[in-house]
Residue, then its C-alpha position, 0 to 999 in steps of 0.5 A: m772880543t772880535r773886532p767890529p767890521d768898521i775897525l778891521d784893517g785892510r788885510e782882514r777885510k780882504k780875507r773876510a771878503t774872500r771867505r764870503a765869496l767862497r761861501s757864496a759860490t758854494l751856496d750858488l752851486a749847491l742850491e742849483r744841483g746839490l752839494d755832492s755834485v759840486h767840485i771845489n774847482e767849480i767853487t773857486a772858479r766862480a769865486g775868482v780864486s785858485p783852488r789852493t786859496f780855498f784850503n786857506y779858508f775851509e778844509t772841505k766844501e762841506d765846511a763852507a756850508l757850516i756856521d762857526a759855533p756861534g761866534i762867541e769868543k773864549q774870553d767872553l766865556q771867561t768873563l761870563s764865568a768870573a762875573p759876580s754872582g749878583q748879576g743875572l746869569w740868564t740876562e747876561l747870556g741873552k746879551l752875549f748871544a745877541d751880540a754874537a748873532e749880530r756879528t755872525t749875521q754881519e759876517i755870514t751875510e747869506l745865512p738864510r741861504l746857508l740854512q736853506l741848503q742845510e735843510r736840504t742836506p741831512a749830512l750837513v745838519a749832522r755836522q752842524h749839530g756836532r759843532f754846536m754840541q761841542f760849543e754847548a759843552v764849553l758853554a756849560e763849563a762856563v755856566a757851571a762856574r757861576l753856580d753854587d756847588g751841589p749834586s745837581a750843579r752840572m745838570q743845571a749848567e747843561l740845562i741852561a746851556g742847552a736852553a741858551m742854544i734853543a733861544l739862539r736857534a729860535g731867535t735866528r729862525q724868527w729873524i729869517a721868517d720876518g724877512q730880516r726886518r730888524p737886527a738878528g740880535v734883537y730877535v735873539e734877545e727877545a727869544f731869551a726873554l720869552l724863554g725866561e718868562l716861560t720857564l724857571v731859567g730866567g729867574m734862576q730860582q732852582e735850588g743851588v743856583r746863585q740868585p741874580 
């Protein structure tokens, strides 16, 4: 699992600070005049680093305006897959995504501005969607390991994974709309709880799904 910020060593803190500075500079310039009009030399000049340093963190300027999908580690998904069937899958997912939202919002401190830029830039929306779709497929595989075998197991896993991504997005947007008054993870966990109440996902009552 990703180490929390308070126990990162000095080198890692410096790397994260540089990454944040590059992302912040990208957002400053792109929100002023559009990402297409921004050059990497301008980004690095504003961030106070060399152009070569930029490519140690991002392959393109577009990558500096994207969110890494969603901050959940491979080992977290392995733990999810291997957990006993007696535990509630949807509740576990809510906790997992809430923790990831907390890490992401601590690392990407300018998430509201990043989403603002994406809303103005259709090409970024498409690229961001592609990243999240890749993660959703991986998540579906982890969920499938918790379901009973059956003709609809794969479909169930994909539906649950898709619902989890919807809850993450809804919780994050509500966090921004409320002025970030509470931790992002609280909103995400509430979104999972609400979606669980509104659908059959929460109770996992579908045929073939292991009961919590």
